[in-house]
Legacy VTK file of the C-alpha trace (Angstrom):
# vtk DataFile Version 3.0
C-alpha trace
ASCII
DATASET POLYDATA
POINTS 74 float
30.267 -1.428 9.490
26.846 -0.020 8.733
25.018 -1.507 5.774
23.341 1.005 3.471
19.576 1.042 3.718
17.766 0.701 0.428
14.704 2.893 0.140
11.489 1.110 -0.774
10.482 1.230 -4.438
7.438 3.266 -5.362
5.028 1.065 -7.308
2.777 3.106 -9.615
-0.770 1.760 -9.261
-1.124 1.883 -13.047
1.506 -0.879 -13.224
-0.692 -3.244 -11.188
-3.756 -5.132 -12.305
-6.853 -3.779 -10.506
-7.379 -7.094 -8.711
-3.741 -7.103 -7.549
-4.004 -3.554 -6.216
-7.236 -4.424 -4.419
-5.639 -7.526 -2.883
-2.708 -5.413 -1.638
-5.108 -2.880 -0.117
-7.230 -5.616 1.485
-4.118 -7.166 3.025
-2.974 -3.748 4.267
-6.364 -2.920 5.801
-6.670 -6.276 7.550
-3.117 -6.372 8.988
-4.386 -5.190 12.344
-6.910 -8.014 12.552
-9.841 -6.151 11.012
-12.234 -8.628 9.440
-12.525 -8.050 5.690
-16.320 -8.050 5.938
-16.010 -5.040 8.250
-13.245 -3.391 6.235
-14.965 -2.708 2.912
-15.350 1.029 3.548
-11.694 1.319 4.615
-10.598 -0.546 1.452
-12.577 1.924 -0.662
-11.015 4.865 1.209
-7.469 3.568 0.716
-8.068 2.812 -2.969
-9.391 6.364 -3.415
-6.379 7.827 -1.576
-4.057 5.943 -3.929
-6.073 7.050 -6.950
-5.832 10.751 -6.062
-2.210 10.636 -4.931
-2.712 10.882 -1.152
-1.169 7.431 -0.638
1.441 5.315 -2.415
2.294 1.640 -2.710
5.871 0.875 -1.688
7.811 -2.375 -2.085
10.792 -3.180 0.102
13.222 -5.500 -1.682
15.077 -6.357 1.502
12.001 -7.656 3.331
10.046 -8.519 0.158
6.985 -6.742 1.522
4.621 -4.068 0.311
3.000 -1.323 2.294
0.826 1.675 1.659
2.029 5.006 2.952
0.339 8.406 3.124
1.813 11.178 1.024
2.392 14.536 2.677
1.730 17.140 -0.018
1.984 20.339 2.000
LINES 1 75
74 0 1 2 3 4 5 6 7 8 9 10 11 12 13 14 15 16 17 18 19 20 21 22 23 24 25 26 27 28 29 30 31 32 33 34 35 36 37 38 39 40 41 42 43 44 45 46 47 48 49 50 51 52 53 54 55 56 57 58 59 60 61 62 63 64 65 66 67 68 69 70 71 72 73
């Protein structure tokens, strides 16, 4: 029997405190081992992408994790 897959929840950035959003972005940017001192420009780019709607914050209840995904607005 196949279990239904729950889609991740979209978390509107306006529902997060700025410091929480920044912490999520910092964690996302440094997942691949990038040192935070070297990642400041990438953090700014991701925050801007979220701000203008080119990326979204998603929360997966099943794994209790967040991720940031690009938005394809063709």
